[in-house]
C-alpha positions in Angstrom: 84.2 79.0 88.7 86.7 79.6 91.4 87.8 82.7 89.7 84.3 84.0 89.7 83.9 83.5 93.4 87.2 85.1 94.2 86.3 88.0 91.9 82.9 88.6 93.6 84.5 88.4 97.1 87.4 90.7 96.2 85.1 93.2 94.4 82.7 93.3 97.4 85.6 93.8 99.9 87.3 96.5 97.8 83.9 98.3 97.5 83.5 98.1 101.3 87.0 99.4 101.9 86.4 102.4 99.5 82.9 103.3 100.7 82.5 102.4 104.3 85.8 101.5 106.1 87.5 103.7 108.7 90.9 102.8 107.2 90.2 104.8 104.1 88.0 107.5 105.7 90.6 110.2 105.2 91.1 109.4 101.6 87.3 109.2 101.1 86.8 112.6 102.8 89.6 114.2 100.6 87.8 112.9 97.5 84.4 114.2 98.7 85.8 117.7 99.4 87.9 118.0 96.2 86.1 116.1 93.4 82.4 116.3 92.8 81.6 113.2 90.8 84.1 110.8 92.4 83.3 112.2 95.8 79.6 111.4 95.4 80.3 107.9 93.9 82.8 106.9 96.6 80.3 107.4 99.4 77.7 105.1 97.8 78.4 101.3 97.6 75.9 100.9 94.8 77.6 103.6 92.8 81.2 102.6 93.4 80.8 98.9 92.9 80.3 99.0 89.2 83.6 100.8 88.7 85.3 98.5 91.2 84.1 95.5 89.2 85.1 97.0 85.9 88.6 98.0 87.1 89.2 94.6 88.8 88.1 92.9 85.6 90.6 95.0 83.5 93.3 94.1 86.1 92.4 90.4 85.8 92.7 90.6 82.1 96.1 92.4 82.3 97.6 89.8 84.6 96.4 87.0 82.4 93.4 85.6 84.3 90.8 87.1 82.0 87.4 88.6 82.6 85.3 86.2 84.7 82.1 87.1 82.8 83.8 86.9 79.4 85.2 83.4 80.3 81.8 82.1 81.4 79.6 83.8 78.8 82.0 83.6 75.9 81.7 87.3 75.0 84.4 89.8 74.0 86.7 91.0 76.8 85.4 94.6 77.0 81.8 93.4 77.1 82.8 90.9 79.8 84.4 93.6 81.8 81.2 95.7 81.7 79.3 92.6 82.7 81.8 92.1 85.6 81.0 95.7 86.8 77.3 94.8 86.9 78.1 91.5 88.6 79.9 93.2 91.4 77.1 95.7 91.6 74.5 93.0 92.0 76.7 91.2 94.6 77.3 94.3 96.6 73.6 95.2 96.6 72.7 91.7 97.9 75.5 91.6 100.5 75.1 95.1 102.0 71.3 95.2 102.0 
């Protein structure tokens, strides 16, 4: 359960950093100017959060922690990583609304 809480907080913070923070404003503006799809997704927390959750889940699996959703729901790792993307999406929608 602790892993799930850390995952949600980390995913929400990374989404905030990518989509709204001043620290990464230059990087975000570069992506908006030079890439159509990523540029649109990086300016929208609800769009970026799914991919943040999915990528974080894959990183958790690679370092040996495992997918939080796959651990809780007892589903295959890839399906758990997709669920993790949706989990971060729901969390970000609740936190930033």
